[in-house]
Structures are given as C-alpha cells and as structure tokens.
C-alpha positions, 0 to 999 in steps of 0.5 A: 093274246098268248097261251102259256102252259106251265113254264113252257114258252108262251105261244102267240095266238093273236096279234096286238089289238086284234082281240078283246080282253075276254077270251074263254078257255075250254075245260081241257085248256085246249080251245080258246074263244075270242072276239076281234076288236070292234067286231061281234064275230065269235072266233076260236083257236087251238092253244098251239095257234092252229085251226083259227076259224070264225065261228059266228059272223054278222050278229047284231050285238049292242056295243055295250053287251057283256060278251063274256057272259053271253057265251059259255062252253058246255062243261067237258066239251068243245061245244059253245052256247051263245045268245043271238040278238035280233035288235030293232036298232043299234042305239042304246037300250034297243029292244031285241029278240033273244035266241040261243044256239050251239056251235062246235068249236072244232067243226064249226057246226051250228045248231039253233036251240031256242028261236028268237022270241018277241023283241023286248029288254034283255039281261046283260049277263045272258039268259042261260046257265048250263048244268055242271054235268053238261046235259041241261040248260036253264033258259030265262025268257020274259016271265018264265024259265024253261029247262032244255037239253043240249039238242034244244028239246024241252025237258020242263017248261015253265019251271018258274013263272013271274010277272015281268016288271015295268017300265024297266024289266028285271031278270032272275039270277040262276045257279045250278047245284053241283050234282045237276039235280036242281037249281036255285033261282032269285025271281023278281017280286016287284012288278013296277021298277024304274028310276022313281021306284024304291029298291025292288025285291026278289024271292028265292026258290029251289027247283028239284028235278026229282019231283019237278017242283019249286019251293020258296026259301024264306031267307028270314023275311030279309029278301034280296034287293036290286040296288042302283047307284052303280052297284047293280043287282048283287045276287050271287049264288054259290056253285053248290047251290047252298049259299047266297050273297045278296044286298038288302036295305030299307028306308031306315037301314042302309043297303048291306051284304047278307049271307043266306043259307039256302038249306035252312033259310037263315040269313045274317048281315055280312057287311056294308055294301061296297060299290062296285062289289062284284062278288064271286064265289070260290069253286068249293063254295066256302069263300068269296071275293068282293070289292077289296075283300075275301069273305067266308061263310063262317068268319069275317072278311079279310082285307086285300091290298087290291082288286080281285079279278077272279078265281083260279081254284079254291085256294088261289085267286088273281088280283090287281094291287091297289097301288100298281106301278105304271105297268099292270102286274097281276098277283096270285093270292094263295089262301092259308087260313087267315093268311094270304100269300101273294106273288107276281104273275107278270104284266097283262095276264087276264086268265089262268086255269088249273091243269 
C-alpha cells in the first residue's frame, strides 16, 4: 500500500500482501486505517509511513464481513467509529451481539459508545451513520433507531421503531441531510421475509431534529423493494437527503430503478435493474454511478466503457475499463455535461481523494 501526494514520490506504507484492499483515509488525508491480510485487527499509519500502530485486536469478525462499511472516520477528525461483534460461532451467518466503539487513531484511546445487545442477525454494511457535522451518530438496533452523541450519550431514543422481519431480518437504510438537521430512513415494512417470500417493501421517512418527529414520504405509492438474485437491497439516499434511488417491481412488472424526490414525494422510473448495480451518489447529489452507467436526476443515463469504482469529487470518478489489459489500469472519468473524458491513473490504484 502506497500514499502519493500529487506528483510527489509515492511513500510505501505496507509491504506486499500485508494489507487488505480497503484502506480508509481521514478527511485531512493524514491518517490511513487498514486491515492486515487474514486478520481482523484494525491498524493505522500516518501518510509519511510513521506511527504505525494496531488499534484494535482480537475481535470476533465473521470472515465475510464487509469491513469497509463497518468502520468510519468522524468527519474532520482522526476519531474512528467501528462496530464490534461478539458472535456465537465463526460459521457462516452466526448470531452476533453488535456494539459500537470509538478509537482515537492518534493516541489509541478507545471508548465504548454502545454496549453489545442481544445476539441476533446483523447488517453487512454496519449499523451506524455519522452526521456530516461529526456531532451525532444514528444507530440501528433490531426494531429501532437511536441518536447518540460522540460520547455515547442518548440524544433521542427510538426516533423510529419497526417490527423486525422473520426468519431473515431486513435492516433500514439511512442517510443524513447535509446540514445534519435530520436524516432519511428507509424502514422495512414486511414482517415476513425469506427465500419463499415475495420481494419485501420499505417505507421512507424523514426525521427532523427541530421537532423530533418522523414524517413518512409517500413516493407515489411506489415503495422501495429488496430484490434478491444477486442484486442485493438497492436503496441509495443522496448525501443531501433530497433524492433516493431504489428498486421496485411487481408480479406483472420486472424490477427496475426508480428515482424519488424526497422533498415532493414524486417518483419516476429510471431504467431496468442491472445486477450488480451498486449505485453511489456524487458528493453534490446531482448524479450517480451504477453498473456501467452515469445517471442524472434530470436526464437519461450515459453509458460508461467500464465499471465505476467510486467518486473522487462531484466531477470525477474512478472506473475500471471493461476490456482492461492483463495489468489492471484504473481510469479517472471527468464529467463535462454529457461528455466524459478519461485518463489512466496507473495500476492497482484503489483510492483517491481531493486535497
């Protein structure tokens, strides 16, 4: 793993095969968190290669856990929030008691924010979202969502409650508004879900910190749905909390993408479902990447000659060309209206952030 600042010489941070391909970079581009291969320890290092330390050791983590989404830096700080898992076994789909803790990646100091609860199923994407101002965290537990402070104190308990589905539990999707004054939640509406059941639906709500109330957003009676067959639960809320991209379908209608306006509640079909789609909104909430396309809130999508890998800023994203050579070469796509320019970054680059 290397860190390169502009055109400066890259600094080697870890040796070959020593780290996983999902490093996390702090907002100020000074601290990197990574996971050593075949280990569940959380490690950190400065971008100049100094101050290497193991922050968290001996955690029980299922091997298939998406570690990238179960940890997140608090915006504007070197504080890292992370889920802990006390699992009943290390087999596939174990029952785990989920907790939430905070670690200072400079000092190594750890503080427990939410104690592990009753063992149960868990969300592969983690159970928390940090507000953009870095002062609050929304935490999903089975059947309810709470707001807590960065010290673990309850700000609002049960801002939303629901009945967990059985035998397979579905989990809410969350998205904070840019001003941190509220959040949007897609809540499971189906209480029965499993292989033999139809696609379960969700209801969408906006919670306001001003009046501490949650109001349902109707979405023209075209609710988001969880679609199996390798597509996953495609519900993606824009960073400003004003838009939602989701999947809907019926017995008579094949599942497809819908774009919902969370201010008015109006929706419109956006295109056929592509598996895997993995949609991700741009930082300015005006466009999104999914499958092999660049989508917009106000016009049809544009085809991309590859697979999007993530946003750099509102006008640039990385992607892997569809017909890449033997050596992986990622490209940067630069958006100019309906024209996309691109250029090579070099091999194996997985993460880039603006200064």
